[in-house]
C-alpha positions as CSV (number, residue, x, y, z in Angstrom):
1,M,6.4,-29.0,-17.3
2,K,6.8,-31.4,-14.3
3,E,9.5,-33.9,-14.5
4,P,8.3,-37.5,-13.7
5,A,9.2,-38.7,-10.3
6,A,11.3,-41.6,-11.8
7,Q,13.8,-39.0,-12.9
8,Q,14.5,-38.0,-9.2
9,P,17.7,-39.5,-7.8
10,P,16.7,-42.2,-5.5
11,A,16.8,-41.6,-1.7
12,A,19.7,-43.5,-0.2
13,E,18.9,-46.5,1.8
14,V,20.0,-45.4,5.2
15,T,20.8,-47.5,8.2
16,G,21.3,-45.6,11.5
17,S,21.3,-41.8,11.4
18,P,21.4,-40.1,8.1
19,S,24.1,-37.5,7.4
20,F,23.7,-34.3,5.5
21,K,26.7,-34.7,3.4
22,R,26.0,-38.5,2.5
23,D,22.2,-38.6,2.5
24,I,20.5,-35.2,2.5
25,R,22.7,-32.9,0.2
26,P,22.3,-35.3,-2.7
27,L,18.6,-35.1,-2.7
28,F,18.7,-31.5,-3.6
29,T,19.5,-31.2,-7.5
30,D,21.6,-28.3,-8.9
31,R,18.1,-27.1,-10.2
32,D,16.8,-27.1,-6.6
33,R,19.9,-25.2,-5.4
34,T,19.6,-22.6,-8.2
35,S,15.8,-22.1,-7.5
36,M,16.4,-21.4,-3.8
37,A,19.7,-19.5,-4.1
38,W,17.9,-16.1,-3.6
39,A,16.9,-17.3,0.0
40,F,19.7,-19.8,1.1
41,D,22.0,-22.4,-0.1
42,L,20.5,-25.9,-0.2
43,G,23.9,-27.4,-0.3
44,D,25.0,-25.7,2.9
45,L,24.5,-27.6,6.2
46,A,24.1,-24.6,8.4
47,A,21.5,-23.1,6.0
48,V,19.5,-26.2,5.7
49,R,19.7,-26.8,9.5
50,E,18.3,-23.4,10.1
51,H,15.5,-23.7,7.6
52,A,14.8,-27.5,8.1
53,D,11.2,-27.1,9.5
54,A,10.1,-24.8,6.6
55,I,11.8,-27.1,4.1
56,L,10.1,-30.1,5.5
57,D,6.7,-28.4,5.5
58,Q,7.2,-27.5,1.7
59,L,8.5,-31.0,0.9
60,A,5.7,-32.7,2.7
61,S,3.1,-30.5,1.2
62,G,4.6,-31.2,-2.4
63,Q,5.3,-27.4,-3.0
64,M,9.0,-28.0,-3.1
65,P,10.6,-28.5,-5.3
66,C,8.5,-26.6,-7.8
67,Y,8.9,-29.0,-10.7
68,A,8.0,-32.3,-9.1
69,A,7.0,-33.3,-5.5
70,W,9.4,-35.6,-3.8
71,S,8.5,-39.3,-3.2
72,A,7.2,-40.1,0.3
73,E,10.6,-42.1,0.7
74,R,12.6,-38.9,0.1
75,V,10.4,-36.7,2.5
76,A,10.8,-39.5,5.1
77,L,14.6,-39.5,4.8
78,F,14.7,-35.7,5.3
79,R,12.3,-36.0,8.3
80,H,14.5,-38.9,9.7
81,W,17.7,-36.6,9.3
82,M,15.9,-34.0,11.2
83,E,14.6,-36.2,13.9
84,S,18.2,-37.7,14.2
85,G,19.7,-34.3,15.3
86,K,20.5,-32.8,11.8
87,L,24.0,-34.5,11.6
88,D,26.6,-33.5,9.3
């Protein structure tokens, strides 16, 4: 059963360049991390940097996370992080 989008933690309002620790890591829930643990750790900066293009493709298409698509705001924050140089 899909969780309603309202239950997702809100995307932080970011001024300037987003950081992984402050802005991106909190977007991934424990459930997300557990679901992807077979492939890589969504809580690990290096792993998310390495797979950022594929993650964004899945987020933008609504295929990830599997239980409910991210809001456009959350996807935009992830995209902004990538475009800002994937800062830690």
